[in-house]
PASEBA-1860 file (N, C-alpha, C; in nm, 3 decimals):
! residues 102
1> XXXXXXXX> -2.106/-3.434/5.783/-2.043/-3.303/5.845/-2.030/-3.389/5.974 ~ -1.933/-3.334/6.085/-1.907/-3.350/6.182/-1.957/-3.290/6.288 ~ -2.038/-3.168/6.270/-2.110/-3.100/6.338/-2.053/-2.999/6.439 ~ -1.889/-3.018/6.466/-1.825/-2.948/6.537/-1.761/-2.795/6.465 ~ -1.714/-2.840/6.345/-1.670/-2.734/6.264/-1.691/-2.730/6.106 ~ -1.773/-2.789/6.081/-1.846/-2.798/5.951/-1.762/-2.869/5.832 ~ -1.654/-2.956/5.907/-1.591/-3.033/5.775/-1.665/-3.145/5.735 ~ -1.650/-3.192/5.595/-1.681/-3.302/5.543/-1.552/-3.387/5.551
9> XXXXXXXX> -1.596/-3.524/5.578/-1.487/-3.620/5.539/-1.564/-3.717/5.463 ~ -1.461/-3.733/5.342/-1.489/-3.818/5.247/-1.389/-3.944/5.258 ~ -1.452/-4.084/5.228/-1.348/-4.180/5.171/-1.377/-4.203/5.046 ~ -1.253/-4.212/4.998/-1.211/-4.258/4.855/-1.165/-4.392/4.837 ~ -1.221/-4.464/4.755/-1.175/-4.562/4.701/-1.135/-4.574/4.588 ~ -1.003/-4.620/4.529/-0.997/-4.607/4.408/-0.892/-4.710/4.356 ~ -0.898/-4.802/4.261/-0.794/-4.887/4.238/-0.692/-4.831/4.154 ~ -0.568/-4.946/4.103/-0.511/-4.890/4.043/-0.515/-4.831/3.872
17> XXXXXXXX> -0.606/-4.908/3.816/-0.679/-4.867/3.715/-0.756/-4.718/3.702 ~ -0.793/-4.701/3.810/-0.875/-4.539/3.818/-0.718/-4.454/3.826 ~ -0.627/-4.485/3.939/-0.544/-4.412/3.958/-0.462/-4.368/3.818 ~ -0.421/-4.477/3.745/-0.347/-4.465/3.599/-0.425/-4.365/3.531 ~ -0.551/-4.366/3.550/-0.652/-4.298/3.457/-0.621/-4.142/3.483 ~ -0.647/-4.111/3.617/-0.649/-3.976/3.681/-0.482/-3.933/3.646 ~ -0.389/-4.009/3.666/-0.248/-3.947/3.639/-0.188/-3.920/3.501 ~ -0.292/-4.012/3.425/-0.241/-3.977/3.276/-0.331/-3.896/3.185
25> XXXXXXXX> -0.467/-3.859/3.237/-0.551/-3.752/3.167/-0.504/-3.618/3.176 ~ -0.510/-3.565/3.033/-0.454/-3.440/3.019/-0.546/-3.338/3.077 ~ -0.499/-3.218/3.155/-0.596/-3.140/3.219/-0.562/-2.996/3.142 ~ -0.661/-2.916/3.125/-0.654/-2.795/3.075/-0.556/-2.721/3.166 ~ -0.573/-2.702/3.309/-0.519/-2.654/3.390/-0.350/-2.675/3.391 ~ -0.312/-2.768/3.327/-0.158/-2.807/3.323/-0.135/-2.803/3.177 ~ -0.202/-2.711/3.071/-0.192/-2.683/2.938/-0.184/-2.806/2.881 ~ -0.293/-2.889/2.871/-0.311/-3.012/2.825/-0.230/-3.112/2.820
33> XXXXXXXX> -0.167/-3.117/2.976/-0.028/-3.225/2.975/-0.109/-3.308/3.108 ~ -0.079/-3.419/3.128/-0.120/-3.492/3.256/-0.030/-3.456/3.363 ~ -0.075/-3.508/3.472/-0.033/-3.463/3.594/0.128/-3.557/3.571 ~ 0.120/-3.653/3.545/0.230/-3.757/3.503/0.350/-3.658/3.426 ~ 0.268/-3.648/3.327/0.369/-3.575/3.210/0.404/-3.443/3.284 ~ 0.322/-3.366/3.326/0.395/-3.206/3.396/0.471/-3.244/3.494 ~ 0.477/-3.324/3.607/0.559/-3.384/3.689/0.703/-3.421/3.668 ~ 0.703/-3.465/3.535/0.825/-3.546/3.483/0.894/-3.427/3.387
41> XXXXXXXX> 0.806/-3.325/3.359/0.890/-3.254/3.280/0.930/-3.131/3.358 ~ 0.846/-3.085/3.494/0.936/-3.016/3.585/1.040/-3.061/3.646 ~ 1.074/-3.188/3.683/1.165/-3.251/3.707/1.286/-3.238/3.588 ~ 1.237/-3.261/3.511/1.348/-3.264/3.374/1.374/-3.108/3.373 ~ 1.316/-3.011/3.383/1.379/-2.857/3.393/1.422/-2.850/3.524 ~ 1.443/-2.879/3.595/1.503/-2.885/3.732/1.648/-2.921/3.711 ~ 1.664/-3.054/3.642/1.776/-3.096/3.617/1.864/-2.989/3.522 ~ 1.796/-2.954/3.410/1.866/-2.862/3.290/1.900/-2.737/3.397
49> XXXXXXXX> 1.811/-2.691/3.500/1.841/-2.577/3.552/1.978/-2.585/3.681 ~ 2.011/-2.721/3.691/2.100/-2.728/3.790/2.193/-2.785/3.761 ~ 2.233/-2.803/3.613/2.341/-2.869/3.537/2.486/-2.837/3.597 ~ 2.495/-2.676/3.662/2.624/-2.662/3.698/2.621/-2.669/3.816 ~ 2.517/-2.681/3.894/2.503/-2.726/4.081/2.433/-2.838/4.099 ~ 2.481/-2.939/4.038/2.350/-3.006/4.070/2.340/-3.060/4.211 ~ 2.202/-3.088/4.221/2.199/-3.126/4.391/2.253/-3.262/4.426 ~ 2.246/-3.268/4.558/2.335/-3.422/4.611/2.203/-3.481/4.696
57> XXXXXXXX> 2.088/-3.399/4.727/1.985/-3.422/4.780/1.856/-3.388/4.747 ~ 1.750/-3.420/4.747/1.608/-3.409/4.699/1.532/-3.447/4.805 ~ 1.437/-3.329/4.898/1.346/-3.354/4.976/1.233/-3.340/4.889 ~ 1.116/-3.456/4.921/0.998/-3.466/4.871/0.890/-3.412/4.971 ~ 0.821/-3.306/4.944/0.741/-3.234/5.049/0.594/-3.245/4.952 ~ 0.512/-3.242/5.034/0.341/-3.237/4.993/0.312/-3.359/4.993 ~ 0.175/-3.347/4.968/0.068/-3.471/4.994/0.111/-3.590/4.852 ~ 0.126/-3.500/4.715/0.193/-3.557/4.599/0.254/-3.646/4.620
65> XXXXXXXX> 0.365/-3.629/4.706/0.488/-3.692/4.712/0.480/-3.830/4.833 ~ 0.343/-3.875/4.864/0.331/-3.985/4.934/0.286/-4.081/4.799 ~ 0.275/-4.079/4.700/0.263/-4.146/4.584/0.416/-4.204/4.547 ~ 0.438/-4.310/4.549/0.562/-4.377/4.539/0.625/-4.344/4.398 ~ 0.555/-4.323/4.300/0.611/-4.309/4.168/0.684/-4.203/4.160 ~ 0.634/-4.096/4.256/0.723/-3.934/4.258/0.878/-3.959/4.333 ~ 0.888/-4.057/4.397/1.035/-4.106/4.446/1.089/-4.146/4.334 ~ 1.026/-4.278/4.251/1.079/-4.309/4.145/1.110/-4.232/4.049
73> XXXXXXXX> 1.057/-4.157/3.976/1.062/-4.042/3.891/1.204/-3.949/3.945 ~ 1.211/-3.939/4.052/1.318/-3.863/4.090/1.434/-3.945/4.091 ~ 1.439/-4.044/4.104/1.563/-4.122/4.118/1.601/-4.178/3.983 ~ 1.500/-4.185/3.908/1.544/-4.227/3.735/1.587/-4.069/3.695 ~ 1.532/-3.942/3.703/1.594/-3.842/3.653/1.734/-3.774/3.729 ~ 1.717/-3.811/3.867/1.832/-3.777/3.911/1.922/-3.885/4.000 ~ 1.967/-3.991/3.917/1.997/-4.107/3.925/2.132/-4.078/4.079 ~ 2.210/-4.002/4.052/2.317/-3.971/4.150/2.258/-3.902/4.259
81> XXXXXXXX> 2.161/-3.886/4.298/2.099/-3.774/4.398/2.017/-3.879/4.495 ~ 2.010/-3.800/4.621/1.972/-3.910/4.723/1.843/-3.864/4.747 ~ 1.728/-3.928/4.747/1.605/-3.858/4.755/1.513/-3.912/4.872 ~ 1.484/-3.839/4.929/1.428/-3.846/5.064/1.293/-3.799/5.073 ~ 1.181/-3.831/5.109/1.068/-3.793/5.182/1.057/-3.872/5.332 ~ 0.983/-3.757/5.382/0.963/-3.782/5.542/0.823/-3.860/5.563 ~ 0.808/-3.883/5.684/0.677/-3.958/5.714/0.557/-3.890/5.697 ~ 0.565/-3.760/5.710/0.462/-3.689/5.669/0.468/-3.555/5.568
89> XXXXXXXX> 0.514/-3.574/5.469/0.532/-3.502/5.353/0.444/-3.392/5.354 ~ 0.303/-3.435/5.380/0.205/-3.320/5.347/0.209/-3.196/5.421 ~ 0.256/-3.243/5.539/0.271/-3.155/5.686/0.411/-3.074/5.694 ~ 0.501/-3.139/5.595/0.649/-3.087/5.603/0.666/-2.896/5.563 ~ 0.606/-2.835/5.473/0.615/-2.725/5.454/0.544/-2.619/5.568 ~ 0.416/-2.670/5.614/0.341/-2.571/5.713/0.412/-2.607/5.855 ~ 0.461/-2.728/5.872/0.524/-2.738/5.996/0.694/-2.656/5.981 ~ 0.743/-2.627/5.890/0.853/-2.536/5.891/0.818/-2.397/5.903
97> XXXXXX> 0.707/-2.367/5.876/0.669/-2.199/5.865/0.708/-2.140/6.020 ~ 0.679/-2.190/6.138/0.718/-2.133/6.266/0.892/-2.096/6.271 ~ 0.941/-2.194/6.217/1.106/-2.196/6.217/1.142/-2.061/6.119 ~ 1.054/-2.034/6.030/1.113/-1.944/5.906/1.068/-1.827/5.986 ~ 0.986/-1.804/6.056/0.953/-1.685/6.131/1.015/-1.621/6.277 ~ 1.086/-1.717/6.284/1.158/-1.697/6.420/1.285/-1.581/6.392
END
């Protein structure tokens, strides 16, 4: 704890093998799909839902979009679409809230 606000900071050190296991392990919260399978299925569903009006741009937000494979999967499933991720995708949604409130 840092003593100021009660926050705990954790250093995490995982290798590629650990990451692969984490991403490919089925989770009950995802109906026994892995994170990778659930993400890919969500992208496939989005593609089906947008078939009449396909996107020209996909903006990735949220901390998970920092993982490079999220961009690669979007580009694979939406090959004709420009996929963009900002410098701080984990802050993108929160940073936009004040704009929406105006």
